[in-house]
C-alpha distance (Angstrom), angle and dihedral (degrees) to the residues before:
residue distance angle dihedral
V1 . . .
P2 3.79 . .
L3 3.80 117.2 .
Q4 3.80 113.1 -159.3
A5 3.79 114.9 -160.4
C6 3.78 125.6 -171.2
G7 3.79 142.3 156.8
G8 3.78 102.8 80.9
G9 3.75 124.1 131.6
L10 3.78 146.9 119.2
V11 3.78 117.9 -47.5
Q12 3.78 134.9 167.6
P13 3.78 121.5 -114.1
G14 3.77 109.9 -81.4
G15 3.79 91.8 28.0
S16 3.80 131.4 118.2
L17 3.77 138.4 -123.5
R18 3.77 134.8 179.0
L19 3.77 120.4 -145.8
S20 3.76 123.1 -163.2
C21 3.78 132.8 -169.0
A22 3.77 126.2 -171.6
A23 3.79 126.2 -164.7
S24 3.79 117.2 -148.5
G25 3.77 140.8 176.4
T26 3.78 126.9 50.7
I27 3.80 106.4 -5.0
F28 3.76 125.3 166.0
S29 3.79 97.1 168.0
I30 3.81 141.7 -12.2
N31 3.77 119.3 -153.4
T32 3.80 107.3 179.3
M33 3.78 130.9 14.8
A34 3.76 119.9 -172.0
W35 3.78 146.6 168.6
Y36 3.78 123.8 -130.0
R37 3.78 129.6 179.2
Q38 3.75 137.2 -157.2
A39 3.77 122.8 -160.3
P40 3.81 122.0 -162.4
E41 3.80 111.5 -70.6
K42 3.81 92.2 0.1
Q43 3.76 133.4 105.2
R44 3.76 121.9 -101.3
E45 3.81 110.1 -93.8
L46 3.79 135.5 -167.0
V47 3.81 112.3 -106.4
A48 3.81 101.2 177.0
S49 3.79 139.2 -22.4
S50 3.78 134.6 -161.7
G51 3.77 120.3 -158.6
I52 3.75 130.5 103.7
M53 3.79 83.9 -22.6
T54 3.78 134.1 20.3
N55 3.75 117.4 -123.4
Y56 3.79 133.8 -175.6
A57 3.78 135.0 -169.8
D58 3.77 110.3 -109.3
S59 3.81 90.1 -118.8
V60 3.81 92.8 62.8
K61 3.79 102.7 35.3
G62 3.79 110.7 127.2
R63 3.80 92.2 16.1
F64 3.81 106.1 59.5
T65 3.77 128.6 51.0
I66 3.80 125.8 -166.2
S67 3.78 120.1 -156.2
R68 3.78 137.9 168.5
D69 3.77 138.4 -146.7
K70 3.79 99.4 -155.7
A71 3.83 92.7 -173.2
K72 3.82 88.9 59.2
N73 3.82 96.7 36.5
T74 3.78 86.7 -125.6
V75 3.78 133.2 140.2
Y76 3.79 125.6 -162.7
L77 3.75 134.5 -162.1
Q78 3.77 116.2 -158.6
M79 3.80 108.3 -162.5
T80 3.79 121.0 -167.4
N81 3.80 134.8 174.1
L82 3.77 89.0 23.3
K83 3.76 118.9 -159.6
P84 3.82 131.0 -157.6
E85 3.80 88.7 -109.8
D86 3.82 88.5 63.2
T87 3.81 88.0 69.3
A88 3.80 107.1 120.9
V89 3.75 145.9 107.7
Y90 3.79 106.5 -82.2
Y91 3.79 118.9 -146.5
C92 3.77 128.3 -167.4
N93 3.75 121.0 -142.4
A94 3.79 133.1 -167.8
G95 3.78 138.2 -176.4
V96 3.81 104.5 -138.6
K97 3.77 135.0 -176.5
T98 3.79 112.8 -160.3
R99 3.79 95.9 -170.9
S100 3.79 136.1 37.8
W101 3.78 88.0 -111.4
G102 3.78 130.3 48.3
Y103 3.73 127.5 42.8
F104 3.80 140.6 -68.2
S105 3.78 119.7 -81.1
N106 3.78 126.3 -156.6
Y107 3.82 119.9 -114.9
W108 3.79 131.7 -176.2
G109 3.78 133.2 -154.5
Q110 3.81 122.7 -133.9
G111 3.81 96.1 -103.8
T112 3.76 132.8 -111.7
L113 3.79 123.7 -133.9
V114 3.81 120.2 -122.9
T115 3.79 116.1 -170.3
V116 3.79 120.2 -173.9
S117 3.77 110.4 -167.2
S118 3.75 141.3 130.5
C-alpha cells in the first residue's frame, strides 16, 4: 500500500506548514495513521498519531495538529510556531488491512523534509 507524503519545505522559525499523506491501492480498512520524524543523527520518533485516540509528542503539543480524512485515506499534520528543532524528515505511517479478513500491516511513506531556519 503506497503512502505518498508531501508538504515539506523550508520555513522560518515561527512559521507554519501542512503535511499530507495519502494511502492508495487496495485498502479495506485503516486503523491508525501517524507521523514520525527523524532528525540527523537521531532516532525516529513519534510526532502524532490518530486512531482510537489522538496522541502527541510532548515537544509538539499545542503547536501541531493531526487530522484525517477517512474517505480519502489521508492524514494531515498542521504544524505551527515551528522551531529549528522541528527540522527533520517526516514520515507517515498507517496500519492497513487489505482484506476483510486477516490483520493490519504497517506501512511507511517515503518521507518529506521539513527545514526550519532563518
